[in-house]
Wavefront OBJ file of the C-alpha trace (Angstrom):
o trace
v -26.643 17.230 -46.519
v -23.602 16.026 -48.467
v -21.338 17.907 -46.036
v -23.059 16.293 -43.026
v -22.710 12.835 -44.573
v -19.015 13.425 -45.239
v -18.564 14.622 -41.636
v -20.393 11.533 -40.379
v -18.081 9.281 -42.403
v -15.015 10.994 -40.949
v -16.432 10.535 -37.432
v -16.826 6.820 -38.089
v -13.216 6.678 -39.256
v -11.997 8.396 -36.112
v -14.075 6.103 -33.895
v -12.660 3.055 -35.686
v -9.142 4.453 -35.432
v -9.653 5.186 -31.736
v -10.731 1.609 -31.058
v -7.748 0.331 -33.008
v -5.378 2.458 -30.945
v -7.023 1.309 -27.695
v -6.489 -2.339 -28.578
v -3.080 -2.054 -30.171
v -0.142 -3.103 -28.010
v 1.951 0.021 -28.573
v -0.452 2.451 -26.897
v -0.625 0.628 -23.563
v 1.715 1.383 -20.664
v 1.812 -0.184 -17.218
v 0.982 1.917 -14.118
v 3.826 4.262 -13.239
v 4.358 2.515 -9.862
v 5.292 -0.677 -11.700
v 7.480 0.802 -14.400
v 11.295 0.561 -14.364
v 11.351 -1.650 -11.282
v 11.510 -5.237 -10.060
v 8.667 -6.833 -8.116
v 8.254 -10.098 -6.232
v 5.157 -11.994 -7.330
v 3.679 -14.645 -5.022
v 2.631 -16.637 -8.076
v 5.576 -16.322 -10.477
v 8.606 -15.092 -8.564
v 10.586 -12.065 -9.710
v 9.057 -9.797 -12.360
v 10.638 -6.820 -14.089
v 8.534 -4.054 -15.600
v 9.482 -1.498 -18.206
v 7.117 1.084 -19.615
v 5.164 -1.489 -21.601
v 6.733 -4.924 -21.008
v 6.657 -7.436 -18.150
v 9.440 -10.023 -17.929
v 9.536 -13.115 -15.721
v 5.911 -14.249 -15.804
v 6.646 -17.647 -17.328
v 4.142 -20.083 -18.805
v 4.559 -23.086 -21.047
v 2.451 -25.043 -23.489
v 3.851 -28.275 -24.841
v 7.058 -27.175 -26.602
v 6.295 -23.451 -26.561
v 5.817 -20.704 -24.039
v 6.924 -17.234 -23.037
v 8.207 -15.178 -20.119
v 7.884 -11.782 -21.805
v 4.555 -9.976 -22.048
v 3.517 -6.670 -23.564
v 0.934 -4.345 -22.069
v -2.144 -4.805 -24.251
v -4.836 -2.673 -22.645
v -5.805 -1.139 -19.313
v -9.346 -0.407 -18.218
v -9.840 0.746 -14.630
v -8.318 -1.899 -12.361
v -7.969 -4.396 -15.202
v -4.532 -4.865 -16.753
v -4.349 -7.113 -19.821
v -0.972 -8.309 -21.073
v -0.262 -10.275 -24.246
v 2.474 -12.919 -24.422
v 5.196 -12.071 -26.924
v 5.458 -15.688 -28.096
v 2.389 -17.543 -29.427
v 1.363 -20.980 -28.179
v 1.733 -23.800 -30.678
v -1.313 -26.055 -30.265
v -1.193 -28.980 -32.681
v 0.411 -26.871 -35.377
v -1.765 -23.755 -34.927
v -0.592 -20.543 -33.282
v -2.581 -19.032 -30.429
v -1.936 -15.753 -28.598
v -2.086 -15.838 -24.791
v -3.697 -12.999 -22.820
v -3.263 -12.481 -19.082
v -5.998 -10.443 -17.387
v -5.184 -9.177 -13.888
v -7.762 -7.478 -11.683
v -5.465 -5.329 -9.555
v -5.967 -3.744 -6.140
v -3.298 -1.390 -4.846
v -2.509 -2.008 -1.169
v 0.337 0.510 -0.804
v 2.553 2.300 -3.314
v 4.836 -0.747 -3.028
v 2.324 -3.599 -3.003
v -0.659 -4.925 -4.949
v -3.007 -7.882 -4.769
v -4.659 -9.304 -7.856
v -6.905 -11.995 -9.261
v -6.330 -13.604 -12.650
v -9.545 -13.274 -14.618
v -9.573 -16.277 -16.907
v -10.114 -20.029 -17.044
v -7.542 -22.745 -16.496
v -6.098 -23.674 -19.873
v -5.363 -27.372 -20.305
v -3.142 -26.513 -23.279
v -1.105 -24.068 -21.199
v -0.125 -26.208 -18.230
v -3.396 -25.325 -16.449
v -2.496 -21.655 -16.151
v -5.318 -19.140 -15.798
v -5.359 -17.092 -19.017
v -7.300 -16.818 -22.262
v -6.002 -17.844 -25.673
v -7.151 -16.851 -29.152
v -6.028 -17.819 -32.626
v -3.236 -15.463 -33.660
v -4.632 -12.497 -35.557
v -7.956 -12.404 -33.687
v -9.101 -8.938 -32.596
v -9.546 -9.156 -28.813
v -11.420 -6.784 -26.502
v -11.437 -6.532 -22.693
v -14.505 -8.694 -22.105
v -12.932 -11.473 -24.163
v -9.440 -11.211 -22.664
v -10.958 -11.363 -19.172
v -13.687 -13.930 -19.771
v -14.208 -16.820 -17.347
v -16.853 -19.527 -17.012
v -17.018 -19.416 -13.196
v -16.186 -17.010 -10.381
v -12.626 -16.968 -9.067
v -12.495 -18.318 -5.474
v -11.915 -15.594 -2.870
v -8.715 -17.215 -1.618
v -7.171 -17.583 -5.070
v -5.424 -14.230 -5.117
v -1.804 -13.220 -5.623
v 0.376 -10.348 -4.416
v 3.102 -8.135 -5.836
v 5.706 -6.504 -3.583
v 8.371 -4.100 -4.815
v 11.727 -5.791 -4.289
v 13.444 -2.728 -2.824
v 10.660 -1.784 -0.411
v 9.590 -4.917 1.457
v 9.713 -3.137 4.818
v 7.267 -0.519 3.510
v 4.386 -2.888 2.744
v 3.567 -4.010 6.298
v -0.129 -4.342 7.137
v -1.830 -5.328 10.392
v -2.550 -8.997 10.937
v -6.178 -10.076 11.506
v -7.462 -10.501 15.068
v -6.927 -14.286 15.503
v -3.180 -13.798 14.980
v -2.825 -10.844 17.351
v -1.144 -12.525 20.288
v 1.949 -14.278 21.571
v 1.494 -18.020 21.215
v 2.881 -21.378 22.148
v 2.594 -23.613 19.086
v 2.917 -27.180 17.894
v 4.038 -27.841 14.326
v 2.977 -30.936 12.373
v 4.300 -31.605 8.856
v 2.405 -33.332 6.048
v 4.401 -36.469 6.924
v 3.061 -36.320 10.485
v 6.307 -35.183 12.140
v 5.604 -33.043 15.214
v 7.883 -30.401 16.742
v 8.000 -27.306 18.954
v 5.340 -27.190 21.686
v 6.133 -26.228 25.288
v 8.115 -22.997 25.545
v 7.867 -22.109 21.853
v 7.115 -18.477 21.020
v 5.183 -17.106 18.020
v 4.877 -13.356 18.546
v 2.617 -10.823 16.832
v 2.174 -8.504 19.847
v 5.541 -6.738 19.843
v 4.623 -5.395 16.397
v 1.194 -6.155 14.968
v 2.508 -5.900 11.395
v 5.475 -8.247 11.961
v 5.413 -11.928 12.914
v 8.460 -13.343 14.701
v 9.369 -16.861 15.806
v 11.826 -17.612 18.610
v 14.258 -19.867 16.796
v 16.209 -20.476 20.005
v 13.207 -22.035 21.720
v 12.342 -24.079 18.614
v 14.538 -24.025 15.514
v 12.033 -25.709 13.194
v 11.324 -23.446 10.193
v 8.006 -21.578 10.312
v 6.412 -19.742 7.362
v 9.376 -20.812 5.189
v 11.384 -18.047 6.905
v 14.462 -17.478 9.010
v 12.341 -16.196 11.899
v 10.549 -13.034 10.769
v 7.886 -12.159 8.174
v 5.777 -9.068 7.379
v 2.032 -8.941 6.862
v 1.163 -8.030 3.260
v -2.613 -8.495 3.025
v -5.448 -10.831 3.947
v -8.940 -11.821 2.803
v -11.728 -13.570 4.662
v -13.913 -16.375 3.384
v -16.535 -17.761 5.744
v -14.619 -18.178 9.012
v -11.152 -18.544 7.464
v -8.593 -15.756 7.095
v -6.166 -16.108 4.217
v -3.060 -14.124 5.153
v -0.062 -13.547 2.877
v 3.295 -12.711 4.460
v 6.598 -11.770 2.857
v 10.015 -13.013 3.979
v 12.557 -10.127 3.893
v 15.567 -12.460 4.160
v 17.435 -14.474 1.528
v 15.358 -17.193 -0.137
v 16.340 -20.420 -1.911
v 12.893 -21.672 -3.018
v 13.423 -24.982 -1.242
v 13.595 -24.291 2.501
v 13.013 -20.545 2.471
v 10.448 -18.850 0.227
v 9.625 -15.213 -0.430
v 5.900 -15.588 0.258
v 3.758 -17.762 2.487
v -0.004 -17.983 2.633
v -1.497 -18.829 6.025
v -5.052 -20.164 6.243
v -6.120 -19.158 9.748
v -9.088 -20.435 11.752
v -9.998 -20.007 15.407
v -11.996 -22.114 17.861
v -12.223 -20.613 21.309
v -8.731 -19.441 22.167
v -7.023 -22.031 19.934
v -5.784 -20.808 16.561
v -4.985 -23.176 13.694
v -2.735 -22.214 10.782
v -2.154 -24.184 7.580
v 0.739 -22.777 5.555
v 1.603 -22.930 1.872
v 4.520 -21.317 0.050
v 3.615 -18.695 -2.531
v -0.007 -17.740 -3.113
v -3.016 -19.163 -1.300
v -4.686 -22.291 -2.624
v -8.265 -23.524 -2.771
v -8.997 -25.919 0.121
v -5.907 -24.833 2.050
v -7.951 -24.336 5.226
v -8.803 -28.027 5.603
v -5.857 -30.033 4.326
v -2.094 -29.967 3.941
v -2.273 -31.904 0.697
v -0.367 -30.082 -2.023
v 0.722 -27.199 0.197
v 4.246 -28.422 0.928
v 3.845 -26.757 4.300
v 2.885 -27.577 7.863
v -0.043 -27.227 10.216
v 0.218 -25.285 13.476
v -1.941 -25.462 16.575
v -1.457 -22.322 18.637
v -2.517 -21.376 22.163
v -1.951 -17.830 23.422
v 0.232 -16.752 26.288
v -1.369 -13.351 25.790
v -3.556 -11.671 23.164
v -3.291 -8.104 21.913
v -6.349 -7.404 19.756
v -7.385 -3.902 18.809
v -9.976 -2.687 21.302
v -12.594 -1.782 18.685
v -13.345 -2.878 15.157
v -12.282 0.522 13.855
v -8.893 0.413 15.574
v -7.313 -1.951 13.052
v -8.481 0.123 10.091
v -7.344 3.425 11.588
v -4.156 2.279 13.303
v -2.196 2.511 10.057
v -3.007 6.206 10.031
v -2.116 6.774 13.698
v 1.457 7.862 13.032
v 0.262 10.464 10.520
v -2.416 11.617 12.955
v 0.178 11.967 15.705
v 2.398 13.989 13.392
v -0.454 16.302 12.448
v -1.440 16.663 16.111
v 2.151 17.502 16.985
v 2.293 20.196 14.308
v -1.027 21.666 15.504
v 0.159 21.731 19.126
v 3.438 23.375 18.080
v 1.573 26.060 16.114
v -0.790 26.681 19.044
v 2.182 27.027 21.401
v 3.790 29.525 19.052
v 0.544 31.502 18.909
v 0.238 31.450 22.725
v 3.864 32.569 23.118
v 3.313 35.363 20.585
v 0.162 36.509 22.421
v 1.934 36.478 25.806
v 4.946 38.380 24.454
v 2.656 40.861 22.717
v 0.665 41.362 25.933
v 3.859 41.971 27.952
v 5.073 44.516 25.398
v 1.650 46.182 25.378
v 1.568 46.430 29.187
v 5.103 47.838 29.211
v 4.130 50.484 26.663
v 1.021 51.303 28.644
v 3.143 51.789 31.740
v 5.532 54.061 29.845
v 2.637 56.121 28.500
v 1.098 56.336 31.964
v 4.429 57.538 33.452
v 4.881 60.034 30.628
v 1.392 61.440 31.023
v 1.914 61.824 34.756
v 5.185 63.685 34.188
v 3.484 65.846 31.605
v 0.757 66.730 34.042
v 3.372 67.795 36.575
v 5.938 69.413 34.272
v 3.955 70.244 31.200
v 4.240 74.025 31.690
v 8.013 74.022 31.811
v 9.622 75.109 28.553
v 12.421 72.605 28.726
v 9.994 69.723 29.006
v 10.026 67.533 25.932
v 6.492 67.063 24.811
v 5.385 63.796 23.240
v 6.061 63.847 19.524
v 8.897 66.418 19.725
v 12.564 65.595 19.894
v 14.021 69.106 19.956
v 12.944 72.145 21.908
v 14.875 75.414 21.384
v 17.086 76.230 24.328
v 16.049 79.921 24.252
v 12.725 80.032 22.529
v 11.547 83.398 21.219
v 7.923 84.093 21.802
v 6.146 86.237 19.275
v 3.002 87.967 20.315
v 0.086 87.603 17.998
v -1.937 90.806 17.525
v -5.598 90.465 18.110
v -6.361 93.182 15.565
v -6.997 92.290 11.950
v -4.842 94.002 9.252
l 1 2 3 4 5 6 7 8 9 10 11 12 13 14 15 16 17 18 19 20 21 22 23 24 25 26 27 28 29 30 31 32 33 34 35 36 37 38 39 40 41 42 43 44 45 46 47 48 49 50 51 52 53 54 55 56 57 58 59 60 61 62 63 64 65 66 67 68 69 70 71 72 73 74 75 76 77 78 79 80 81 82 83 84 85 86 87 88 89 90 91 92 93 94 95 96 97 98 99 100 101 102 103 104 105 106 107 108 109 110 111 112 113 114 115 116 117 118 119 120 121 122 123 124 125 126 127 128 129 130 131 132 133 134 135 136 137 138 139 140 141 142 143 144 145 146 147 148 149 150 151 152 153 154 155 156 157 158 159 160 161 162 163 164 165 166 167 168 169 170 171 172 173 174 175 176 177 178 179 180 181 182 183 184 185 186 187 188 189 190 191 192 193 194 195 196 197 198 199 200 201 202 203 204 205 206 207 208 209 210 211 212 213 214 215 216 217 218 219 220 221 222 223 224 225 226 227 228 229 230 231 232 233 234 235 236 237 238 239 240 241 242 243 244 245 246 247 248 249 250 251 252 253 254 255 256 257 258 259 260 261 262 263 264 265 266 267 268 269 270 271 272 273 274 275 276 277 278 279 280 281 282 283 284 285 286 287 288 289 290 291 292 293 294 295 296 297 298 299 300 301 302 303 304 305 306 307 308 309 310 311 312 313 314 315 316 317 318 319 320 321 322 323 324 325 326 327 328 329 330 331 332 333 334 335 336 337 338 339 340 341 342 343 344 345 346 347 348 349 350 351 352 353 354 355 356 357 358 359 360 361 362 363 364 365 366 367 368 369 370 371 372 373 374 375 376 377 378 379 380 381 382 383 384 385
């Protein structure tokens, strides 16, 4: 009994130690895809990841703040990071925790929601703060008082692989359009003859800057589809600009709130991540509103086409390999058959010759290569000795 009690006490110690290790900063490492690389974040700009630190995600609170975070804990798709510098709130130190609910889109792109409330003491950033020294678990680091709106998501794209993150645009955008642009100030441009094309490549959106040189999607004329979500009848589509950005005219990311009525498509743009209410107003977006009418549409013919089209190139490759293997097998069978028929013919000829010449001594029988020129025949006595 004493031995069992001692064993039980040791088990409790190990359980406590295990929980301590789970929650301690040093044991947490970011996903391998993120490590040792630079990523563009639609919310915060350029981020750099090491094994267990994230640099560039800046927040501020009064006279304090931080841009360096340490991996705190990971549980499934939840990644919790802890700011390296505490927040000073009226003379008391608070630790900031960022909880990201991550979804991997490709090996070079993610989307995520920030699980946390807006913090008035941290410039209205979504995060959770606790008095320094408080032991924090996942449910606390990721707590929120209300659900995060569907459209309030962010994306990460690996800086060196922007061309590898392309995803198909949703159906309302699959076409070549004439469009009219109206800014928040009410200035109208483009219109007749303008070209907004998503048919030439349904993962790439291009704008004919010769027909209308007004900037669209904060780009120089081409953007790639990264991901999209749907809420009610609005599509929220995030695109990435592969060209040089200056964060004034040209931005790395644009969110497009897309609605459709009949054949007319309406787009409200905003730089960076999508915003709540973006589908109804330009207020606070810094972008423009577009009314688009198609010259031609190019939707996928079935609902399943758009989900399987990304795999079509792989399917074609596999089909090509299968066809090549089948051809090789057919060629091998044909060659084998020809050789077999040739052998059969040789055997048939040989057997015919044998039938005709088989009694001649100088005839080479099958299986023999040498026949004596003057064979000596020895009689075998029929008597037994």
